[in-house]
RODO-2510 file (C-alpha; in nm, 4 decimals, decimal comma):
residues 432
     n   res          X          Y          Z
     1     x     3,4278    -2,7205    -2,2001
     2     x     3,4910    -2,5566    -2,5144
     3     x     3,6198    -2,1635    -2,4321
     4     x     3,3372    -2,0429    -2,6743
     5     x     3,0991    -2,1858    -2,4123
     6     x     3,2303    -1,8828    -2,1617
     7     x     3,0925    -1,5705    -2,1291
     8     x     3,2385    -1,3191    -2,3663
     9     x     3,4392    -1,1064    -2,1829
    10     x     3,5089    -0,8268    -2,4855
    11     x     3,2813    -0,5423    -2,3764
    12     x     3,4849    -0,5058    -2,0379
    13     x     3,8052    -0,4772    -2,2668
    14     x     3,6974    -0,3302    -2,5691
    15     x     3,5800    -0,0228    -2,3585
    16     x     3,7633     0,1060    -2,0847
    17     x     3,4634     0,3547    -1,9801
    18     x     3,2207     0,0617    -1,9783
    19     x     3,4041    -0,1548    -1,7809
    20     x     3,4578     0,1324    -1,5267
    21     x     3,0794     0,1666    -1,5106
    22     x     3,0304    -0,2102    -1,4741
    23     x     3,2413    -0,2605    -1,1697
    24     x     3,0841     0,0657    -0,9723
    25     x     2,7494    -0,0511    -1,0201
    26     x     2,8531    -0,4222    -0,9451
    27     x     2,9517    -0,3187    -0,6480
    28     x     2,6757    -0,0379    -0,5871
    29     x     2,4163    -0,3206    -0,6443
    30     x     2,5772    -0,5352    -0,4066
    31     x     2,5297    -0,2869    -0,1541
    32     x     2,1416    -0,1993    -0,2383
    33     x     2,0380    -0,6062    -0,2086
    34     x     2,1624    -0,5689     0,1500
    35     x     1,9096    -0,3353     0,1998
    36     x     1,6538    -0,4409    -0,0075
    37     x     1,6753    -0,8009     0,1499
    38     x     1,7427    -0,6022     0,5410
    39     x     1,4264    -0,4070     0,5185
    40     x     1,2458    -0,6985     0,4541
    41     x     1,3475    -0,9137     0,7623
    42     x     1,3577    -0,5757     0,9488
    43     x     0,9606    -0,5185     0,8480
    44     x     0,8932    -0,8779     0,9873
    45     x     1,0394    -0,8174     1,2899
    46     x     0,8289    -0,5243     1,3744
    47     x     0,5308    -0,6817     1,2662
    48     x     0,5753    -1,0742     1,1570
    49     x     0,2947    -1,0127     0,8700
    50     x     0,4165    -1,1535     0,5704
    51     x     0,1465    -0,9063     0,4191
    52     x     0,3403    -0,5718     0,5225
    53     x     0,6286    -0,7486     0,3753
    54     x     0,4695    -0,7604     0,0683
    55     x     0,3274    -0,4316     0,0780
    56     x     0,6751    -0,2871     0,0685
    57     x     0,6916    -0,3452    -0,2849
    58     x     0,3288    -0,2634    -0,3715
    59     x     0,3632     0,1181    -0,1982
    60     x     0,6420     0,1923    -0,4380
    61     x     0,4898     0,0490    -0,7371
    62     x     0,3201     0,3605    -0,8457
    63     x     0,6467     0,5719    -0,7546
    64     x     0,8655     0,3268    -0,9319
    65     x     0,6405     0,3418    -1,2574
    66     x     0,6300     0,7448    -1,2341
    67     x     0,9765     0,7765    -1,1693
    68     x     1,1030     0,5243    -1,4596
    69     x     0,8904     0,6921    -1,6780
    70     x     1,0166     1,0148    -1,6156
    71     x     1,3743     0,9404    -1,5992
    72     x     1,3617     0,7709    -1,9428
    73     x     1,2227     1,0851    -2,0559
    74     x     1,5197     1,2757    -1,9098
    75     x     1,7677     1,0446    -2,0979
    76     x     1,6417     1,1496    -2,3613
    77     x     1,6248     1,5389    -2,3100
    78     x     1,9522     1,5480    -2,1276
    79     x     2,3131     1,4245    -2,0767
    80     x     2,2746     1,0722    -1,9180
    81     x     2,5749     1,0763    -1,6810
    82     x     2,4237     1,3634    -1,5200
    83     x     2,0573     1,1926    -1,4787
    84     x     2,2184     0,9280    -1,3550
    85     x     2,4715     1,0931    -1,1251
    86     x     2,1556     1,3135    -0,9853
    87     x     1,9576     0,9850    -0,8933
    88     x     2,2438     0,8117    -0,7756
    89     x     2,2791     1,1136    -0,5309
    90     x     1,9269     1,0476    -0,4081
    91     x     1,9672     0,6807    -0,3137
    92     x     2,2744     0,7256    -0,1102
    93     x     2,1172     1,0055     0,1006
    94     x     1,7743     0,7696     0,1184
    95     x     1,9907     0,5248     0,2917
    96     x     2,2462     0,7387     0,4953
    97     x     1,8454     0,8489     0,6507
    98     x     1,7563     0,4984     0,7120
    99     x     2,1152     0,4258     0,8401
   100     x     2,1274     0,6741     1,0699
   101     x     1,7066     0,6616     1,2165
   102     x     1,8275     0,2683     1,2503
   103     x     2,1647     0,3275     1,4609
   104     x     1,9473     0,5885     1,6849
   105     x     1,6489     0,3193     1,7317
   106     x     1,4108     0,5641     1,6199
   107     x     1,3363     0,3431     1,2600
   108     x     0,9286     0,2595     1,2438
   109     x     0,7464     0,0961     0,9838
   110     x     0,6231     0,3982     0,8354
   111     x     1,0249     0,5075     0,7699
   112     x     1,0940     0,1711     0,6511
   113     x     0,7730     0,2099     0,3874
   114     x     0,9244     0,5601     0,2837
   115     x     1,2718     0,5070     0,2459
   116     x     1,2043     0,1978     0,0100
   117     x     0,9632     0,3651    -0,2054
   118     x     1,2530     0,6606    -0,2416
   119     x     1,5254     0,3976    -0,3342
   120     x     1,3027     0,1831    -0,5302
   121     x     1,1667     0,5131    -0,7138
   122     x     1,6003     0,7056    -0,7307
   123     x     1,7193     0,3497    -0,8294
   124     x     1,4521     0,3451    -1,1463
   125     x     1,6154     0,6794    -1,2876
   126     x     1,9535     0,5480    -1,2570
   127     x     1,8722     0,2081    -1,4215
   128     x     1,6841     0,3878    -1,7330
   129     x     1,9943     0,6056    -1,7922
   130     x     2,2623     0,4151    -1,7405
   131     x     2,0813     0,1370    -1,9975
   132     x     2,0565     0,4174    -2,2053
   133     x     2,4084     0,4556    -2,2260
   134     x     2,5648     0,1194    -2,2751
   135     x     2,5108     0,1311    -2,6429
   136     x     2,7299     0,4297    -2,7125
   137     x     2,9559     0,2741    -2,5751
   138     x     3,0534    -0,0472    -2,7368
   139     x     2,9626    -0,2108    -3,0651
   140     x     2,6210    -0,3288    -3,1537
   141     x     2,7524    -0,6637    -3,2258
   142     x     2,8714    -0,6762    -2,8510
   143     x     2,5347    -0,5670    -2,7171
   144     x     2,3984    -0,9499    -2,6496
   145     x     2,7613    -0,9574    -2,4356
   146     x     2,7118    -0,7008    -2,2161
   147     x     2,3459    -0,7954    -2,1790
   148     x     2,5242    -1,1475    -2,0273
   149     x     2,7558    -0,9529    -1,8456
   150     x     2,4714    -0,7401    -1,6702
   151     x     2,3604    -1,1103    -1,5614
   152     x     2,6742    -1,1834    -1,3890
   153     x     2,6463    -0,8287    -1,2174
   154     x     2,2744    -0,9685    -1,1397
   155     x     2,4068    -1,2795    -1,0052
   156     x     2,7079    -1,1541    -0,8196
   157     x     2,4070    -0,8630    -0,6037
   158     x     2,1354    -1,1193    -0,5382
   159     x     2,3879    -1,4429    -0,4512
   160     x     2,6277    -1,2298    -0,2261
   161     x     2,3800    -0,9571    -0,1588
   162     x     2,1056    -1,1437     0,0378
   163     x     2,2817    -1,4201     0,1884
   164     x     2,5464    -1,1910     0,3195
   165     x     2,2419    -0,9656     0,4484
   166     x     2,1332    -1,2800     0,6592
   167     x     2,4306    -1,3418     0,8058
   168     x     2,4798    -1,0007     0,8991
   169     x     2,1284    -0,9155     1,0284
   170     x     2,1545    -1,2394     1,2109
   171     x     2,4841    -1,1652     1,4122
   172     x     2,5515    -0,7945     1,3716
   173     x     2,1968    -0,6235     1,3272
   174     x     2,0239    -0,4012     1,1190
   175     x     2,2686    -0,0949     1,1180
   176     x     2,6098    -0,2233     1,0093
   177     x     2,3805    -0,3699     0,7170
   178     x     2,2998    -0,0371     0,5857
   179     x     2,6185     0,1309     0,6626
   180     x     2,7960    -0,1127     0,4636
   181     x     2,5977    -0,0558     0,1868
   182     x     2,6664     0,3004     0,1762
   183     x     3,0532     0,2028     0,1783
   184     x     2,9545     0,0054    -0,1369
   185     x     2,7393     0,2583    -0,2806
   186     x     3,0250     0,5133    -0,2980
   187     x     3,1442     0,2922    -0,5877
   188     x     2,8435     0,3547    -0,8651
   189     x     2,9976     0,7449    -0,8472
   190     x     3,3394     0,6600    -0,9763
   191     x     3,1567     0,4463    -1,2482
   192     x     2,9134     0,6982    -1,3530
   193     x     3,1799     1,0268    -1,2725
   194     x     3,4629     0,9022    -1,4870
   195     x     3,1897     0,8737    -1,8254
   196     x     3,1954     1,0795    -2,0794
   197     x     2,9041     1,3599    -2,1355
   198     x     2,6366     1,1529    -2,3319
   199     x     2,3410     1,3548    -2,5328
   200     x     2,0988     1,1646    -2,6515
   201     x     2,1250     1,1642    -3,0325
   202     x     1,9058     1,2831    -3,2977
   203     x     1,6065     1,5172    -3,1834
   204     x     1,5642     1,5703    -2,8223
   205     x     1,2019     1,6481    -2,6220
   206     x     1,2157     1,8368    -2,3187
   207     x     1,0338     1,5956    -2,0443
   208     x     0,6162     1,6385    -2,0708
   209     x     0,3134     1,5119    -2,2501
   210     x     0,4897     1,5188    -2,5837
   211     x     0,7243     1,3291    -2,4758
   212     x     0,5631     1,0736    -2,3221
   213     x     0,3312     1,0338    -2,5949
   214     x     0,6545     0,9760    -2,8452
   215     x     0,7585     0,6925    -2,6479
   216     x     0,4067     0,5412    -2,6102
   217     x     0,3472     0,6193    -2,9889
   218     x     0,6501     0,3936    -3,0626
   219     x     0,5460     0,1126    -2,8496
   220     x     0,2061     0,0795    -3,0304
   221     x     0,3873     0,0354    -3,3886
   222     x     0,6606    -0,1719    -3,2404
   223     x     0,4895    -0,4980    -3,1775
   224     x     0,8329    -0,7215    -3,0901
   225     x     0,9330    -0,5246    -2,7697
   226     x     0,5634    -0,4536    -2,6832
   227     x     0,4869    -0,8648    -2,6481
   228     x     0,8343    -0,9365    -2,4689
   229     x     0,6924    -0,6647    -2,1746
   230     x     0,4182    -0,8662    -2,1480
   231     x     0,5474    -1,1778    -2,1753
   232     x     0,8129    -1,0410    -1,8712
   233     x     0,5042    -0,9220    -1,6737
   234     x     0,3350    -1,2435    -1,6635
   235     x     0,6190    -1,4837    -1,5493
   236     x     0,6959    -1,1723    -1,2191
   237     x     0,3386    -1,1280    -1,1603
   238     x     0,2541    -1,4982    -1,1412
   239     x     0,6318    -1,6451    -1,0393
   240     x     0,8294    -1,4162    -0,7753
   241     x     0,7857    -1,5375    -0,4666
   242     x     1,0251    -1,3554    -0,2852
   243     x     0,7737    -1,1843    -0,0297
   244     x     0,7469    -1,5114     0,1018
   245     x     1,0391    -1,5848     0,1671
   246     x     1,0672    -1,4188     0,5788
   247     x     0,7521    -1,6484     0,6649
   248     x     0,8781    -1,9392     0,4833
   249     x     1,2058    -1,9599     0,7106
   250     x     1,0247    -1,8841     0,9868
   251     x     0,7509    -2,1012     0,9731
   252     x     0,7910    -2,3366     0,6658
   253     x     1,1301    -2,4661     0,6217
   254     x     1,3158    -2,3122     0,9097
   255     x     1,6275    -2,1377     0,9341
   256     x     1,4972    -1,7907     0,9620
   257     x     1,6957    -1,5165     0,8045
   258     x     1,9581    -1,7299     0,6761
   259     x     1,6896    -1,9601     0,4649
   260     x     1,5583    -1,6254     0,3589
   261     x     1,9461    -1,5239     0,2127
   262     x     1,9745    -1,8534     0,0955
   263     x     1,6682    -1,8917    -0,0843
   264     x     1,6979    -1,5006    -0,2284
   265     x     2,0521    -1,5920    -0,2957
   266     x     1,9708    -1,9018    -0,4777
   267     x     1,7608    -1,7225    -0,7611
   268     x     2,1293    -1,5020    -0,8352
   269     x     2,3236    -1,8150    -0,8691
   270     x     2,1470    -1,9520    -1,1353
   271     x     2,1764    -1,6473    -1,2883
   272     x     2,5286    -1,5856    -1,2262
   273     x     2,6408    -1,9466    -1,3562
   274     x     2,3571    -1,8923    -1,6689
   275     x     2,5857    -1,5771    -1,7519
   276     x     2,8973    -1,7725    -1,6942
   277     x     2,8016    -2,0012    -1,9971
   278     x     2,6395    -1,7797    -2,1953
   279     x     2,8334    -1,8070    -2,5023
   280     x     2,6116    -1,9589    -2,7247
   281     x     2,3208    -1,7888    -2,5647
   282     x     2,4890    -1,4889    -2,6871
   283     x     2,5137    -1,6246    -3,1023
   284     x     2,1980    -1,7172    -3,0357
   285     x     2,0207    -1,4921    -3,3078
   286     x     1,6721    -1,6485    -3,2673
   287     x     1,5574    -1,3774    -2,9333
   288     x     1,2074    -1,4327    -2,9666
   289     x     1,1696    -1,7943    -2,9627
   290     x     1,4634    -1,7913    -2,6622
   291     x     1,2241    -1,5412    -2,5107
   292     x     0,9606    -1,7761    -2,5233
   293     x     1,1549    -2,1047    -2,4255
   294     x     1,3162    -1,9550    -2,1088
   295     x     0,9759    -1,8139    -1,9562
   296     x     0,8212    -2,1396    -2,0003
   297     x     1,1058    -2,3097    -1,8450
   298     x     1,0758    -2,0114    -1,5843
   299     x     0,6927    -2,0991    -1,5127
   300     x     0,7897    -2,4548    -1,4593
   301     x     1,0238    -2,4176    -1,1929
   302     x     0,8207    -2,1984    -1,0410
   303     x     0,5726    -2,4515    -1,0433
   304     x     0,8351    -2,7164    -0,9297
   305     x     0,9407    -2,4492    -0,5772
   306     x     0,5434    -2,4445    -0,5072
   307     x     0,5989    -2,8701    -0,4877
   308     x     0,9055    -2,8525    -0,2982
   309     x     0,6635    -2,6313    -0,0190
   310     x     0,3743    -2,9059    -0,0170
   311     x     0,6183    -3,1397     0,1126
   312     x     0,7180    -2,8476     0,3604
   313     x     0,4337    -2,8603     0,4526
   314     x     0,3543    -3,2425     0,4646
   315     x     0,6720    -3,2168     0,7246
   316     x     0,8689    -3,4687     0,4377
   317     x     1,2490    -3,4438     0,5824
   318     x     1,1573    -3,2374     0,8761
   319     x     1,3094    -3,2397     1,1848
   320     x     1,0746    -3,2185     1,5018
   321     x     1,0589    -2,9072     1,5647
   322     x     1,0282    -2,6387     1,2568
   323     x     1,1770    -2,2439     1,3614
   324     x     1,5130    -2,0526     1,3244
   325     x     1,7046    -2,2667     1,5269
   326     x     1,5895    -2,5811     1,3377
   327     x     1,5747    -2,6120     0,9775
   328     x     1,4843    -2,8834     0,7225
   329     x     1,8118    -2,8354     0,5327
   330     x     1,6678    -3,1737     0,2569
   331     x     1,4164    -2,9038     0,1954
   332     x     1,5702    -2,5916     0,1616
   333     x     1,8257    -2,7403    -0,0324
   334     x     1,5506    -2,8306    -0,3350
   335     x     1,3968    -2,5526    -0,2774
   336     x     1,7505    -2,3677    -0,3610
   337     x     1,7636    -2,5633    -0,6459
   338     x     1,4610    -2,4799    -0,8103
   339     x     1,4981    -2,1032    -0,7725
   340     x     1,8625    -2,1454    -0,9009
   341     x     1,7088    -2,3004    -1,2147
   342     x     1,4524    -2,0280    -1,2429
   343     x     1,6870    -1,7839    -1,1861
   344     x     1,9306    -1,9260    -1,5071
   345     x     1,5888    -1,8944    -1,7172
   346     x     1,5150    -1,5748    -1,6052
   347     x     1,8711    -1,4423    -1,6875
   348     x     1,8888    -1,6412    -2,0292
   349     x     1,5056    -1,4432    -2,0957
   350     x     1,6476    -1,1483    -2,0006
   351     x     1,9739    -1,1092    -2,2138
   352     x     1,7566    -1,1714    -2,5408
   353     x     1,4930    -0,9198    -2,3850
   354     x     1,7743    -0,6478    -2,3123
   355     x     1,9264    -0,6986    -2,6332
   356     x     1,5982    -0,6470    -2,8282
   357     x     1,5453    -0,3376    -2,6450
   358     x     1,8734    -0,2215    -2,6770
   359     x     1,9293    -0,3087    -2,9910
   360     x     1,5820    -0,2560    -3,2274
   361     x     1,5177     0,1162    -3,0987
   362     x     1,7002     0,4252    -3,2120
   363     x     1,8914     0,6236    -3,0122
   364     x     1,6528     0,9293    -2,9679
   365     x     1,3897     0,7265    -2,7625
   366     x     1,6057     0,4866    -2,6366
   367     x     1,5748     0,6057    -2,2775
   368     x     1,2052     0,6319    -2,3156
   369     x     1,1883     0,2725    -2,3761
   370     x     1,4575     0,1810    -2,1081
   371     x     1,2002     0,3841    -1,8911
   372     x     0,9156     0,1754    -1,9970
   373     x     1,1612    -0,1511    -1,9887
   374     x     1,2885    -0,0677    -1,6051
   375     x     0,8805    -0,0337    -1,4894
   376     x     0,8719    -0,3867    -1,6446
   377     x     1,1046    -0,5227    -1,5079
   378     x     1,1086    -0,3729    -1,1298
   379     x     0,6801    -0,3225    -1,1420
   380     x     0,6651    -0,7133    -1,2211
   381     x     0,7624    -0,7956    -0,8957
   382     x     0,5712    -0,5794    -0,7489
   383     x     0,2676    -0,7275    -0,8556
   384     x     0,4486    -1,0540    -0,7970
   385     x     0,5067    -0,9781    -0,4164
   386     x     0,1027    -0,8158    -0,4501
   387     x    -0,0276    -1,1494    -0,6084
   388     x     0,2086    -1,3937    -0,3602
   389     x     0,1388    -1,2027    -0,0583
   390     x    -0,2864    -1,1897    -0,0727
   391     x    -0,2623    -1,5603    -0,1926
   392     x    -0,0679    -1,6923     0,0556
   393     x    -0,2239    -1,5025     0,3432
   394     x    -0,6024    -1,6060     0,2342
   395     x    -0,4503    -1,9722     0,1855
   396     x    -0,1465    -2,1026     0,2617
   397     x     0,2393    -2,0142     0,1671
   398     x     0,2633    -2,3107    -0,1210
   399     x    -0,0155    -2,2596    -0,3358
   400     x     0,0902    -1,9019    -0,4767
   401     x     0,3900    -2,0628    -0,6628
   402     x     0,2579    -2,4066    -0,7743
   403     x    -0,0246    -2,2221    -0,9401
   404     x     0,1798    -1,9099    -1,0449
   405     x     0,4051    -2,1396    -1,2408
   406     x     0,1433    -2,3103    -1,4442
   407     x    -0,0356    -2,0141    -1,5183
   408     x     0,2725    -1,8533    -1,6855
   409     x     0,3503    -2,1804    -1,8656
   410     x    -0,0309    -2,1205    -2,0383
   411     x    -0,0414    -1,7775    -2,0688
   412     x     0,3308    -1,7490    -2,3041
   413     x     0,1895    -2,0200    -2,4741
   414     x    -0,1162    -1,8345    -2,5765
   415     x     0,0132    -1,5010    -2,6397
   416     x     0,3061    -1,6513    -2,8496
   417     x     0,0783    -1,8261    -3,0553
   418     x    -0,1332    -1,4605    -3,1181
   419     x     0,1811    -1,3205    -3,2467
   420     x     0,4061    -1,5531    -3,4666
   421     x     0,5891    -1,2506    -3,5743
   422     x     0,7436    -1,2653    -3,2497
   423     x     0,9297    -1,6132    -3,2765
   424     x     1,0713    -1,5184    -3,6253
   425     x     1,2615    -1,2436    -3,4936
   426     x     1,6133    -1,2452    -3,6097
   427     x     1,8847    -1,0413    -3,3967
   428     x     2,1242    -0,9906    -3,7021
   429     x     1,8019    -0,8174    -3,8511
   430     x     1,6504    -0,5877    -3,5455
   431     x     1,2905    -0,4956    -3,6299
   432     x     1,0860    -0,3459    -3,3100
***
């Protein structure tokens, strides 16, 4: 394989400040994934309800939206480094409370919901500020490569994190899992603390209604940015079966928490390898077409995952008993392959979408648009959890992904056909 097929590492070698932030974010994100998956498993242990698990994401939706939008306004008004540090401190304290409650045996369903909401809200602010910082640390020509490195980060986080969470919960319990997250999270402070002060360029507007209105006025004029947000919401709403994984591991495919970790990790493995081989993706200039094709491929993969679950429902390749101690290994492997392919497709879409926001949006308003971007990226999966949890409760576990995959394909084709300018988007001449 030619060298130019592999990821471009120049952002790390060109900017030591970016490299430190990338390493710190990767380690902290890995710990955060331990807690995300552990809270899901913890909730399922306490309630035995897929709906209760899905409501973890739903409960945090409105606070996460508010935090993402307000965090974007903060990033456009103050030192972005300081904004990220303060929000990261909130996440650290919140996780420390969860760890203490768990070790003392005082954790409750209500506390799990509260901690999940606080963490998701604070992380939205961190991500909005951090994403607005990146274009100030590296040249514009390296933004696609930096987005691909973000895919590497996500791949490491969501492949190692969930798998490790499943193993840690199964063999050591929840207390150690939350404790390890705190240790890893300390790396984020090192990555942010060593950055220089980064204030927004141009006119600044203090957080408030005027700042928010300016952001929305820009978004109304930015047809390409607006459509890519909408396409991602479609993909994440109808193609995010994460809330089903605990029940799939317990009832449908067997294997319990370990299966939950494997399925979650498979998505990130696909993202990791698609970033590792992202050389051609970083050089592809027609980002609108790239987003369209990647999301259609994502929908096809999610539909294929639903077909694998149908086979599990009809006990194809199944052992005599399917439970936490006896798994349908063949179908777990097939399910992991389809999810890995979906992770690859989603990551390619993310490279194009993130680069579009960072290159086509002026610095003075970039924080607010990054806030909207984070709301879309983080809020879509929460709507997806609601869709999957409610529909699975009313029907069966395989129906939400099977239906959702075909809905994604149809809606993407329809929306892009209505907006031909999007397919003509050229990264060498970015127009919002």
